[in-house]
C-alpha positions as CSV (number, residue, x, y, z in Angstrom):
1,X,-25.0,-12.2,-12.7
2,X,-26.6,-11.1,-9.4
3,X,-24.6,-9.4,-6.7
4,X,-23.3,-11.5,-3.8
5,X,-25.3,-10.6,-0.6
6,X,-23.5,-10.1,2.7
7,X,-24.5,-12.2,5.6
8,X,-25.7,-9.5,8.0
9,X,-25.0,-11.5,11.2
10,X,-21.4,-12.0,10.1
11,X,-21.1,-8.3,9.1
12,X,-22.1,-7.3,12.7
13,X,-19.6,-9.5,14.3
14,X,-16.4,-9.0,12.2
15,X,-14.5,-6.0,10.9
16,X,-11.7,-5.9,8.3
17,X,-8.5,-4.2,9.4
18,X,-6.4,-1.9,7.3
19,X,-4.0,-4.7,6.5
20,X,-6.9,-6.9,5.3
21,X,-7.1,-9.3,8.3
22,X,-10.4,-9.9,10.0
23,X,-11.0,-8.8,13.6
24,X,-13.3,-10.4,16.1
25,X,-14.4,-10.0,19.7
26,X,-13.6,-12.5,22.4
27,X,-16.2,-14.9,23.7
28,X,-17.4,-15.2,27.4
29,X,-17.9,-11.5,28.1
30,X,-21.7,-11.5,27.8
31,X,-22.9,-12.6,31.2
32,X,-21.9,-14.3,34.5
33,X,-19.1,-11.9,34.9
34,X,-19.0,-12.0,38.8
35,X,-17.3,-15.4,38.8
36,X,-14.5,-14.2,36.5
37,X,-11.4,-12.5,37.7
38,X,-10.6,-8.8,37.0
39,X,-7.6,-9.9,35.0
40,X,-9.7,-12.3,32.8
41,X,-12.4,-9.6,32.1
42,X,-9.7,-7.1,31.2
43,X,-8.2,-9.6,28.7
44,X,-11.6,-10.3,27.2
45,X,-12.0,-6.6,26.4
46,X,-9.3,-6.8,23.8
47,X,-10.2,-7.9,20.3
48,X,-8.4,-10.6,18.4
49,X,-7.8,-11.7,14.8
50,X,-9.7,-14.5,13.2
51,X,-7.6,-17.7,12.8
52,X,-6.3,-18.3,9.3
53,X,-8.3,-21.5,8.9
54,X,-11.6,-19.6,9.4
55,X,-10.6,-16.5,7.5
56,X,-11.6,-17.7,4.0
57,X,-15.1,-18.8,5.2
58,X,-15.8,-15.5,6.9
59,X,-14.5,-13.5,3.9
60,X,-17.0,-15.3,1.7
61,X,-19.8,-14.5,4.1
62,X,-18.8,-10.9,4.1
63,X,-18.9,-10.8,0.3
64,X,-15.1,-10.3,0.0
65,X,-13.0,-12.5,-2.2
């Protein structure tokens, strides 16, 4: 059987934590930052965990089972 290939775009966007959960960045921090409040931009700096409903799909794309 051939090896399962990792989707490179997914690998660049997500990291697996020590406990096995998947970490992601928050959206809306790329551009048009002048219209956003300081508080909102500070909140967007923090990462977040992927929701449980999406976790299985992302794991498969990362080549994890």
